[in-house]
Structure formats: C-alpha cells, structure tokens
N, C-alpha and C positions, 0 to 999 in steps of 0.2 A: 495712749501708749500701751503696748501689749505687756501683760504680766509675764515676766520671765519664768515664774514658777509654775505657770499653768501650761497644760498640754493643748493640743489642737482640739477645737470644739467639735462635738458631734451633735446630731439632732435625733432625738428620741421621740417616738410616737407615744402619746398619752394613752392610746387605746390598746395597742398590741405590743408595745415595747420595742419595735423594730428600730434599728439605728441606721442612719444614713450620714455620709460625710458632708453633705450640703443640704441647705433648706429646700424643701419642695412644698408646693401648695397642697399636694395630696400625697398621703402615705403610700409608697409603692407596695406595701405588704397587705394592709387591710382596706385601703381605698378611702379612708376617712380624710375629710378636708380640714385644713388648718389645725392639725393635731400634732405637728412636729414642734418640739421645743428644744432650745439650745442647752447643752450640758457641757461644761468645761471642766474636765477632770484634772486633778493635780498630777504632776509627774511622779510624785512619790507614791502614787497609788499602787503601782506595780511592785514596789519594794515592800509594801506592807506585809507584815508577817501573818501567817495563817493563825486564825483564832481557835482552830480545832485543838483540843487537848486529848491526851491519852496515847495509847500505843498505836503503832501502825496497823492498818486494816489487814485482816487475814481472810483468805477465801474459806468459805464454809459450805459443805455439801448440804443441799436443801433438805435431804431426807434426815439429816442429823439435827436440824433446827428444832428447838423445843419452843413451841408457841406458848406454852404455859408459863414461861419465864417473863412474860409481859403482862402482869396483872393490871387491870384497869382501875383507875380511881373513880369510884362511884360518887354521884352527887345526890343530895337529899331530895331534890326536885325530880320526880319520876319522869315528867315530861321532857326535861333536859337530858336525862339519861337515855330516854328513848331516841332522841335525835342524835346523840353522840354514838349510839350503837352499843350501849351498856356501860359507858364510862369513858374516861380520858386515858388514852394509850400513852405509856411512857415514851419519851423521845419524839412525840408528835408535835406538830405546829398547827394550831387552830386559829382561824380568822373569824371573828364575830363582827359583822357589819350591820349598819342600820342608820336611820336618820338621826339627827341630833335630838336628844331628849326622849328617845324611844325606850331607854332602860338598859343600854349595854353595860354601863359601869355598875349599875345595881346588880345585874346578873353576874358579872365577873367577881364582884365582891362577895356575893353569896357562894359562888364556886370556890373562891379562895378560902373562905371561912370553913366550908365543908371539909376541904383537904387538911387545913390547919387543925380542925377538930379531931383528926385521927392521931394527933401527936407529932406530925411532921411539919417542918418549916416551909413556909410559902413566902415568896418575894413578890410584892406588888410594885411594879415600876410605873410611876406616874409622871407624865410630862405635861399634863394639862391642869391638874388640880393640886392644891397644897395638902399637906398632911392633915391640917385642921378640917378641911372640907371632907376628906375621906373619913375622918373620925366622926364627923357629924352624921354622915350617911350610915356609918357602922352603928352608931347609937340608935338611929331610926330603925335599922334592920335587926337590932338586938344581937349584933356581932361583938363578941368580947375582944377580939383582936389578939389573943394569945397565939404565939408562934406565927403571927402574920406580920412580916416586916415590910415597912414602906421605904421605897427608894425613890427619891426625887432626883432624877437624872434624865438627860436627853441624849447624851453622847454614848454611842455603842462601845467606845473604847473605855468608858467609865463603868458601864453596866456589866460587861462580860467579866472583868476581874472580880467584881463584887460577887457575881454569881458563882465563880470558881471558888471563892472563899467560903460561901455559905452552903453551897451544894443543896439547894432546896428540893422539895418534892414537886413543886409547881411554881411556874413563873407567869405572872400576868403583866402585860405591857399595854398601857392605856395612854396614848394610842400610837400606832406605828407611824402616823403622819408627823409626830413630834420628834421622832428619833432621827439622829444624823450621824454620819461618819466623817470625822475631820479630814480623812484622806480624799474626800470628794468636795470640790469647791462649790457645788450648787447648794442652794438653801434647803433647809429641812422642809419636807413635804413634796419636794420635786420628784420627778420620775426616777432619777439616778439614786437619790437618797433612799427612797422607799425600797427600791430593788436591792441596794447593797446592804442596808441595815437588816432587811429580811433574810438575805443570804447569810450574813454573819450570825444572826440568831439561830437560823436553821442548822448551821454547822455546829454551834455549841450544843443545841438540843440533842442532835443525833449522837454527838460524842459523849455527852454527859448522861444520856438516857433520861432526860428530864423534859416533861411536856411544857410547852409554852402556849399561852392563849393570848392572842392579840386582838385589839379592837381596831376597827377601821371605819373611816367616814365613807359616805357614798356620794355620788354625783347627783345632779338633778334628774338624770335618767334612771337612777337607782342602782348603778354599778359601783363596785368598789373604787374609790378614788385612787388614781395611780395607774400604772400600766396593767393591762389585762394579764400579762405574764405573772403578776403577783399571785393570782389565784392558782396558777400552776405550780408555784413554789411551795405552797403550804399543803398540808395533808387533809385538812377539813375546812370547809367554808360554810358558815352558817349566816343566814340573814334573819334579822329580827324585824318583823313587820307589825303594823298596826297604827292606829291613830294616836298620836301623843296625848291628845286630850282625853280620849277614851281609856278604858281599862284593859281591853283585850290585847294580848300580844301573841303573835305566832312566830315560833322559832323554826325556820325551814332550812333543811340541809340541801345545798346545791352541789356539794362535793364531799365525799367521805371515803377515804381509803380503807377505813376499818369497819364500815357498816353500810347500811342502805341509804340511798339518797331519796327514798320515797317516804321518809318519816317527817312528820310535822308535830311539833310540841305546842300545846295551847296553854297559855299562862294568863294570869290576871294580875295587874298591877294595883296594889293597895297601899295604905299608909305604912304597912309593915313590910313592903317589898313585894316580890313576886310569889305567887302561889300556884300550885297545880290546879287545873280545871278538871275535875273528875269526870264530868259528863258534858263535853263541849256543846253537843247538839241541843241538849236540854237548856243549857245556860243561854245560848244564842236566841232561843225562842221563848225565853221566860217572860219577856215584856210584849209579846205579840198580841195585838187585838184580835178577839175572836171573830169579829165581823168587819174587818178592815177592807176598804175598797182599794184596789191596786196593790194587793199584797199576795204573794205566792211563796210557798215553801219549796226549796230546791235541794235535793240530795247532792251536795257538791262533793267532789273528790279532791282532797288535799293530800297529794302523794298517793299512798295506799290506804288512806284513812277517810271513810265517808263522814261528812259533817252536814247537818241540816242547817241551811241559812235562809233568811227571809229576804226576798227581793221585793222592793217597793217601787212603784211607778206613779208619777203624777203628770197629767196632761192638762193643758189650759190653752184657750184660744190665744194665739200670738198677736201682739200688736206691731210686730216687726215684719218687714218684707220677707225676710228669711227666718223661719221659726228656729228656735234654739234647740239644741240637743245637749243635755248635760248628763254625764255618767260619773257617779261616785262609787268607787269600789269595783267597777266593771270597765272593760275595755271600750273606749269611745268608738273605735271603728266597728266593733261588733254591735254596738247600739245603732249605728247608722245602717248596718246591714239588716238588722232585725226590723227597723222601721221601714226600710225599702221593701222587704219581703212582705210585711203586713199590708202595706199599701198596694203593692203590685199583685200579689198572689192571693190575698184574702179580702181585698176591698175595704180595708179599714181606713177611714179618712184621717190622715195625719198631716196633710199638706199645709194646714193652717193652725197646727197645734204645736206648742212647746212641749217637749217630752223630757222629763227628768226621771232618772232611775237611780236607785241607791241600794246598797247592801247594808242592812241594819247591823249595828254594832261596830261599825268602822272596819269591817273585814274587807279584803280584796279577793275577788273571785276571778280566776283566769281560765277556769274549766269551760270549754265550749258547750258542755252539757247544760249550762245555765241559759242557753238561747231560748228554749221553749218556755221556761219560767218567766223570762224577761218579756217575751211576747204576750203571754197570758196576763201579766201584771199591767202592761200597757193597755190592752183591750179592756181590762176590768176598769181602769180609770176612765177611758174614753166613754164607756157605756154607763159609768157610775153604778156598776153592779159588782157586788162582792162575790168572791169565789169561796167555795166550801172550805172552812178553816181546817178540815181534816184531809185536805187533798194536797198532794205534792205533784210536781211536774219536773221531768228531766228529759233532755234530748237536744241534739244539735240540729240547727236549721240549715238547709241548703238553699241556694238561690232560686231553685225551682219550687220552693215551698214544701219540700219533703222533710220529714223528721228522720234524721240519721241516728244510728246507734251510738251508744257511749260505752266506754270500758267499765267493767265490773258493775254491771247493772244489778246483779243479784245482791251485792253488798249494799248498794244504795237503797234498794227496796227493803232489805232487811232492817236497815237503820231507820227508815221511815216507819216501818211497822213497830219497831221497838219503842219509838217515842209516842205511840198511840194514834198515829194517823190511820185512816181507813182506806184511802185510795191513792194510787200513783199513776199518772199518765206517763207512759213510757213508749219508746220507739217499738214498732212492730218488727218481728224477725229476730229480736233478742230475747232469749229465754230467761225469764225471771224465776227464781226458786220459789216454790209455793210457800206461803206464809200463813200460819194458823191465825185464828182469832177473827175471821171474817174480812181480812184485808184483801183488797182487789187490785189487780193491775190492769188498767185499760190501755191496750196497745193501739197506737195510731201510726199511720204512715205518712200523713200530710198535716200541714198546719190547720187546714179547715176541719179535719176530723178532730184535732185537739180542741179547737174552739167549740165545736158542737158537744164535745164530751165535758168541757169545763163549765159551760154556761147552759142554763135551762132554756134561754130564749133562742130563737133561730139565729143562724149566722147572718152577718150583714150581706146585702146584695152585692154582687160583683159589679164594679164600675166598668164602663165600656173601655175596652183595651186591656183589661186585666186578664191574665191567663189563669 
C-alpha cells in the first residue's frame, strides 16, 4: 500500500546528485552504472519553514565591503593553520574527510578546544559517540573542556534551535552522515538526507556568521560518501590521509574558497594527539638505511611543498605463471608502466620477477615525478646493488624511455641539498638553480642515461626486439 503522506519517488545519483523521475541503469548526467537510489520525500517538505535567521538580505557594493571584519580563528597547530589558509573564516562550512580511525575526531576536538581556549563558546554536535567517549579522548589530549559544550543530537530540527540559543563561535558536527531532517522520509546517511542537512547547516552558518566544521566518511574509492554535489556546497574540503597503523598524517586541501589548494599539512599522531612535524623531509628519512638495496630518495611535490620520501622496491623470482605487481603508496597503473618501460626500453629482465614497491612511512605519492625513482629502486633490487645514499632522483618516464620534466624542479633540488644529499638525477632541459656546498645535478634525457648515472656497473644489454 502506498503511503498517503509520501510524495512521488525520485532517483538520485550517489556520484553526482542528479535526479531522475525513474530508475535507469546508468546515470544520464555522469554516466556511472548502478548509482541511482530511490528517495521518497515527504509532502510536508515544501511547507517546511526556512531555518535562516536574521534580517532580509541587502545588496552591498563590492567596493564598500570591509574584508577586515572577517577575522579568522587561528589554530595552535601551525600545519592545520597552513592548510586552512591562516585560520577558520566566520560563516564558513568546512568538510574534513578521511578513512575510519585516521584521526578526524581527534583533530576536530583539538580545533574546538583551541577556539574555546580564547574564551568563546564552542558546540560539539556528536551523533556517533557518547559524551563519556568524548570526555575520555579529551582527557587523553589534555583538553579541559571549559566553554566546550557537547550536544548529542542527530536531528537538524533539534540542533539548529540549540545553536540559535547558544550562538557559539564555532560548531563541530561529527559526522554529517548521522544527521537527518524529519521532513525527508529517507534514512540518515542517504543522498537526500546528507544534501538537505548540509543545506540547512549552510543556511544557519551564513546567517549567524558562525563557522561549522563537519566530518565525513569516505567510500572505498576515497571520495566523500554521498553525492559529489556535497563538495560543491561547502567552502573548504580537507582530506586526512595516512596509514591508521602508522603515525604520519597528511591534511590535504582539495577545495578552499579562502586560501590555496596547494597546501599540505604534515602531522604526527601520538599518545597526546596530533603534533606539528617541523621538518617533514627529515622525519621521513630518519629511519633510512645508509646502504639499503632497492631504496631511492625522491623529491616529491605535495601541493606546492617539496618533501623527500623514500621509495623501496623488492624483486624476487616468481613461482606463478603471471608475476605479481604490488604497489603500496604508489599508483598501481604507474608501476605497471614503469615495469614495461624498464623491460622494453632498458632491457631489464622482469618477465619472471615479482615486483613490490613501497613508500616508507605509510605515505601516498601521486606525483608522476616519482617514476624515475621507482625505476631505479627496481633495478637496484634486480641487480642486488645499492644506490649512493646521498643521491636523489626525480623525473617522469615516457613510454619511449625518455625522462620528462617535472614542475618546480628548483625547489625539489633545493630541498634535497638542504637535507645533506650530494647529487640529484633530474630531467635534462629543466634548469635547476645552483646549490652551494658541492651539490651536483646530473641531467639525463633517457632512462638508460639515468641507469648509467646511478650505477657504477655497465647498463644491462638490450634484449632482442627492445628499442
């Protein structure tokens, strides 16, 4: 029997948020298969009153707008301030996403405590944890909890009136997937609920000029759970990355209306919570072996920030008909490409070898400039020959075996020299700024030249049919 209080169903795409009146196997907007879900909205939804408070909006000439009236709330963690663009802007809506257990709640409790420490009220809306659980985390982090109010509620119709009454300086919602609007008949966490509750919170934040920070879960592919349009509704989208078992955390900005999206914050998770990493490159290389086989240092670029990372490789004769390729912290498809280029263009025998590559420290590298370092690490393992521990390598590999240029080479080379390295193999044709102290840049144009430069033994003979 059809529910008389419910309206006609619509089908919403989980990926892009597009609505269609009937179900289709493929979304007509983004082309994703099996991404349409049924949403049945209540008839009373259209009669719901607006949650925006305050006077009617007035037009204002842009030249008369005073940007100084929007002071940012600074956080004690300098790396977090860097990613936010100097602090949290009043009236903004920020989404912090990441895998379960990565430290999102720990970060937001620290942010809330910093704002409450200035003498202003902060409301922490929790739909996942009890007050006792949050208090235990606060004790572990050394947070006193003064002027930090906990609100256990999941209904946006309950939360907004409480916020109107308190008028805090900051609101934290953990998490948006637990919030729901009674005017929407679909369950909490559905596409319609996430979209409507975010819209309601956005309206309140803009009208009250109070910043709101949300946490969000991610899907298996690493995207924010819910419609993709959710990322367009908020002002700032931050991703927290890292291995939950390890201690390193990267806070990456993928959208920021108030600052640069090329900023990455490096944090370390300890017993007392998160702390700033003063010198990330030095920390990442602190446990590196001086004469390790299959290990290469790569000046990686995280946004606009150069970081030195260690890429490790291990090869072993395979007992399987099809040798395995395993990539941890690197793109699997780029590993396949590098192995194919090594075999075809440099004559390195990998047809019967299992190849495993890893980025030390649990970091994830997406920079194509790591191709050359990955290739040198694989060859080092195949030959069982170590590479000079004071050598770094950077460059993108082409399918013809050429070494292509990478952006901001000067900054990468300068970072390698600052950490005490002596040599960097880099693409030819890209000018690297001169570095004092005997540092040398060996410029190469092909993969074979890079192998001859990195290893003292002659390069392997080219197999028949290799170009």
